[in-house]
C-alpha positions in Angstrom: 4.9 -14.5 -43.3 4.5 -11.5 -41.1 7.7 -9.9 -42.5 6.4 -9.4 -46.0 4.2 -6.4 -46.5 0.8 -6.9 -48.0 -0.7 -4.6 -50.7 -3.1 -3.2 -48.1 -0.2 -2.3 -45.9 1.6 -0.5 -48.7 -1.6 1.3 -49.7 -2.3 2.5 -46.2 1.3 3.6 -45.8 1.1 5.7 -48.9 -2.5 7.1 -48.5 -3.3 7.0 -44.8 -1.5 7.6 -41.5 1.7 5.7 -41.1 0.9 2.3 -39.6 3.3 -0.5 -38.8 2.5 -4.1 -39.4 1.2 -4.5 -35.9 -1.2 -1.6 -36.3 0.6 1.1 -34.3 0.5 4.6 -35.7 2.8 7.6 -35.1 0.2 9.0 -32.8 0.5 5.9 -30.7 4.3 6.3 -30.6 3.9 9.9 -29.6 1.5 9.0 -26.8 4.0 6.4 -25.6 6.7 9.0 -25.6 4.6 11.4 -23.5 3.7 8.6 -21.1 7.4 7.8 -20.7 8.3 11.4 -20.0 5.5 11.6 -17.5 6.8 8.4 -15.8 10.3 9.9 -15.6 9.0 13.1 -14.0 7.0 11.2 -11.4 10.1 9.1 -10.6 11.6 12.1 -8.8 8.4 12.4 -6.8 8.7 8.7 -5.8 12.3 9.3 -4.7 11.2 12.2 -2.5 8.6 9.9 -0.9 11.4 7.3 -0.2 13.5 10.1 1.2 10.7 11.1 3.5 10.5 7.5 4.8 14.3 7.4 5.4 14.2 10.7 7.2 11.6 9.3 9.6 14.1 6.7 10.6 16.8 9.3 11.2 14.3 11.5 13.0 13.3 8.6 15.3 16.9 7.8 16.1 17.6 11.4 17.0 14.5 11.5 19.2 15.6 8.3 21.0 19.1 9.7 21.6 17.6 12.8 23.1 15.3 10.8 25.3 18.2 8.6 26.4 20.4 11.5 27.3 17.6 13.2 29.3 16.8 9.9 31.1 20.2 9.9 32.8 19.4 12.9 34.9 16.3 14.7 36.2 14.6 16.6 33.4 13.7 20.2 33.7 10.1 21.2 32.8 11.4 22.9 29.7 13.2 19.8 28.6 10.1 17.7 29.2 8.1 20.1 27.0 10.7 20.1 24.3 10.8 16.3 24.2 7.0 16.2 24.1 7.0 18.7 21.3 9.6 16.7 19.3 7.5 13.6 19.9 4.4 15.2 18.5 6.4 16.6 15.5 7.6 13.0 14.8 4.1 11.7 15.1 2.9 14.3 12.6 5.6 13.4 10.1 4.7 9.7 10.4 1.0 10.4 9.8 1.9 12.7 6.9 4.1 10.1 5.2 1.5 7.4 5.8 -1.2 9.5 4.3 0.9 10.2 1.2 1.8 6.5 0.8 -1.9 5.5 1.1 -3.0 8.0 -1.5 -0.2 6.9 -3.9 -1.3 3.3 -3.4 -4.9 4.2 -4.1 -3.9 6.1 -7.2 -1.9 3.2 -8.6 -4.8 0.8 -7.9 -7.2 3.1 -9.7 -4.8 3.4 -12.7 -4.6 -0.4 -13.0 -8.4 -0.6 -12.7 -8.8 1.9 -15.5 -6.4 0.1 -17.8 -8.1 -3.3 -17.2 
């Protein structure tokens, strides 16, 4: 009969911190609320990470289109340098997104280890 309050539960409700039948206090509920707000704020960070991954795809398509248009004719030295620069920029973005993804993964793993 878990639904019927015991005298101990009534006494602690009157004299001590507010506890439910399962042992959770108002402080626990406040901590949960704070964790929920923190999770909602990090959700926007996760969406920016996904946006970065999607922009890599768009960036690679643009780079491929530029290379294809330059391939049809002889490239000038300035066009070759520009294509090389854009390729290096794309590589930098790939490495940056990969680094952020790896650090995020490590952070999630550490969080699960701490909670275990």
